[in-house]
C-alpha positions in Angstrom: 26.8 8.8 -7.1 23.6 10.7 -7.7 20.5 9.0 -9.1 17.1 10.3 -10.2 14.2 8.2 -9.1 10.5 8.5 -8.3 9.4 7.7 -4.7 6.4 7.3 -2.4 6.8 8.5 1.1 5.9 5.8 3.7 7.0 7.2 7.1 8.6 10.3 8.5 10.4 10.7 11.8 11.8 13.9 13.3 15.6 13.9 13.7 17.1 16.8 15.7 15.7 20.3 15.5 15.4 20.7 11.7 15.9 17.3 10.1 13.9 14.2 9.4 14.5 10.5 8.6 12.0 9.2 6.0 11.2 5.8 4.6 10.5 6.0 0.9 9.5 3.3 -1.5 11.6 4.2 -4.6 11.3 2.9 -8.1 15.0 2.2 -8.5 16.1 1.0 -5.1 13.0 -0.3 -3.4 12.4 0.8 0.2 15.1 3.1 1.5 15.7 5.3 4.6 16.9 8.9 3.9 18.2 11.6 6.2 17.0 15.0 5.0 18.6 18.0 6.7 17.2 21.4 7.3 13.6 20.8 6.1 11.9 21.7 9.4 12.4 25.5 9.7 9.3 26.3 11.7 8.2 28.8 9.1 5.4 27.5 6.9 6.5 29.5 3.9 10.0 28.1 3.9 9.5 24.6 5.4 9.6 21.7 2.9 8.6 19.2 5.5 5.0 19.2 4.3 6.3 17.7 1.0 7.3 14.6 3.0 3.9 13.6 4.3 3.1 9.9 4.0 1.7 8.9 0.5 3.2 11.9 -1.2 4.6 11.1 -4.7 8.1 12.6 -5.2 10.7 13.1 -7.8 14.0 12.6 -6.1 17.7 13.1 -6.6 19.5 10.8 -4.2 22.9 9.6 -3.2 23.0 5.8 -3.1 25.5 3.4 -1.6 24.9 -0.3 -1.5 24.5 -1.9 1.9 24.1 1.5 3.6 21.2 1.7 6.1 20.8 5.5 5.9 21.0 7.3 2.5 20.9 11.0 1.7 18.7 13.1 -0.6 20.2 15.8 -2.7 16.9 17.3 -3.9 13.2 16.4 -4.0 9.9 17.9 -5.3 6.4 16.8 -5.7 5.7 14.6 -8.7 2.0 14.9 -8.3 -0.1 17.4 -6.3 -3.1 15.8 -4.7 -6.3 17.7 -5.2 -8.5 15.9 -2.6 -6.7 13.1 -0.9 -5.7 15.0 2.3 -9.0 16.8 2.7 -11.1 13.6 2.3 -11.2 11.4 5.3 -12.0 8.2 3.3 -9.2 8.8 0.7 -6.7 9.8 3.4 -7.5 6.7 5.4 -7.0 4.5 2.3 -3.7 6.2 1.5 -2.4 5.7 5.1 -3.5 2.0 4.9 -1.6 1.6 1.7 1.6 3.1 2.9 1.5 1.1 6.2 1.0 -2.1 4.1 4.0 -1.3 2.0 6.1 -0.3 5.1 5.3 -3.6 6.8 5.9 -5.9 3.8 8.7 -4.5 1.7 12.3 -5.5 2.6 15.6 -3.9 1.6 17.3 -4.1 -0.9 14.6 -5.7 -3.0 13.2 -3.6 -5.9 9.7 -3.8 -7.2 9.2 -1.3 -10.1 5.9 -2.9 -11.2 4.5 -2.6 -7.7 5.8 0.9 -7.4 3.9 2.1 -10.5 0.8 0.2 -9.5 0.6 2.0 -6.2 1.5 5.4 -7.7 -1.3 5.0 -10.3 -3.8 3.8 -7.7 -3.2 6.8 -5.4 -3.6 9.2 -8.3 -6.7 7.4 -9.5 -8.2 7.6 -6.0 -7.4 11.3 -5.8 -9.4 12.0 -8.9 -12.5 10.0 -7.9 -15.6 11.5 -6.4 -16.9 8.2 -5.1 -16.4 4.4 -5.7 -13.2 3.9 -3.8 -14.4 1.7 -0.9 -13.1 -1.5 -2.4 -9.7 -0.1 -3.2 -7.9 -1.2 0.0 -9.0 -4.8 -0.7 -7.8 -4.7 -4.3 -4.5 -3.1 -3.3 -3.9 -5.8 -0.7 -4.5 -8.5 -3.2 -2.3 -6.9 -5.9 0.6 -6.2 -3.4 0.5 -9.9 -2.5 0.5 -10.9 -6.2 3.4 -8.5 -7.1 5.4 -9.7 -4.1 5.1 -13.3 -5.3 2.4 -15.0 -3.3 -0.7 -14.5 -5.4 -3.9 -16.5 -5.3 -4.3 -19.2 -8.0 -7.4 -20.6 -9.7 -10.9 -19.2 -10.0 -14.2 -19.3 -8.2 -16.6 -21.8 -9.7 -16.7 -25.5 -9.0 -13.8 -24.6 -6.7 -15.7 -22.4 -4.4 -13.5 -22.2 -1.3 -10.3 -20.0 -1.1 -7.6 -21.8 0.8 -5.4 -19.1 2.4 -2.8 -21.6 3.4 -2.2 -23.0 -0.1 -3.1 -19.8 -1.9 -5.6 -21.4 -4.3 -9.3 -22.0 -4.8 -10.4 -25.6 -3.9 -13.5 -27.6 -4.3 -13.8 -28.9 -0.7 -13.5 -27.3 2.7 -9.8 -27.5 3.8 -8.9 -29.5 6.9 -7.6 -26.3 8.6 -9.2 -23.0 9.6 -7.5 -20.7 7.1 -10.0 -20.5 4.3 -12.8 -18.3 3.0 -16.4 -19.5 2.7 -18.3 -19.4 -0.6 -19.5 -15.8 -0.2 -16.1 -14.3 0.6 -14.3 -16.5 -2.0 -16.7 -15.2 -4.7 -16.1 -11.6 -3.7 -12.4 -12.1 -3.7 -12.5 -13.7 -7.1 -14.4 -10.7 -8.4 -11.8 -8.3 -7.1 -8.9 -10.5 -8.4 -10.4 -10.4 -11.9 -11.4 -6.7 -12.0 -10.1 -5.5 -15.4 -9.1 -2.1 -14.0 -9.6 0.3 -11.1 -12.9 1.7 -12.5 -14.4 -1.8 -12.3 -13.9 -2.1 -8.6 -17.3 -0.5 -7.9 -19.0 -3.4 -9.7 -18.2 -5.7 -6.8 -21.0 -5.0 -4.4 -20.5 -5.6 -0.6 -21.3 -4.0 2.7 -19.1 -2.5 5.3 -19.0 -5.7 7.4 -17.9 -7.8 4.4 -15.0 -5.3 3.7 -14.0 -5.5 7.3 -13.9 -9.3 7.4 -12.1 -9.6 4.1 -9.3 -7.2 5.3 -9.0 -9.5 8.4 -8.8 -12.6 6.2 -6.2 -11.0 3.9 -4.0 -10.0 6.9 -4.2 -13.7 7.9 -3.0 -14.6 4.4 0.0 -12.2 4.8 0.8 -13.7 8.2 1.0 -17.2 6.7 3.2 -16.2 3.8 5.4 -13.3 5.1 7.6 -14.3 8.1 7.4 -11.7 10.8 4.3 -9.9 9.5 2.5 -8.6 12.6 -0.6 -7.1 11.1 -1.7 -3.5 10.5 -3.1 -0.8 12.7 -4.8 1.3 10.0 -7.7 -1.1 9.2 -9.3 0.0 12.5 -9.5 3.6 11.1 -10.7 2.3 7.7 -13.6 0.4 9.3 -14.8 3.7 10.8 -14.8 5.8 7.6 -15.8 3.3 4.9 -19.4 2.8 4.2 
């Protein structure tokens, strides 16, 4: 049966001479793998493979069978044409970080429509910005955790340490190493309570603070997601973010 769904490309692998297998985070079916035949023609004018780059937002017509590992696509087209994302090193690195995070955390056959539209909106928002996107990877990491069901609870104040193991702000230093000090707990609280994406620029921190927070947040994922092995893209982010 054919279905129409929106999708975010996560990963593309060549298959044979002209085909690809792509992982796509779809609105209707969660993360799925699709075989797409005949898209790699070798001719730039006729090849549609460039539409399947990681982070592209697509409108899809797909065949879907439950419990099948490899699905098929009937048709696809761009749902949004990026203006600057692929030409801007910072935006491109954030986009690649985002899709790697989704690829490493989402599991079939779970559906997460709220998470899907959050990521879609965040990528389009970033594409439109001229500056002020440096905190976006941190915010996305926190929101993905929340929407997957292991959010942080509480608020920075008299509880000034963020316990990564318990997932909550606490008043005293925990008796284990998985916690954030007062500075990083305060920064995380500001990100958690940002009213919208435009407000992210109001949380002021330097490059080293962003680097350390991404490391801490990956520790949080390791604690709460069995088999999570960490990400490679933060190394690139550290090089390009100010």
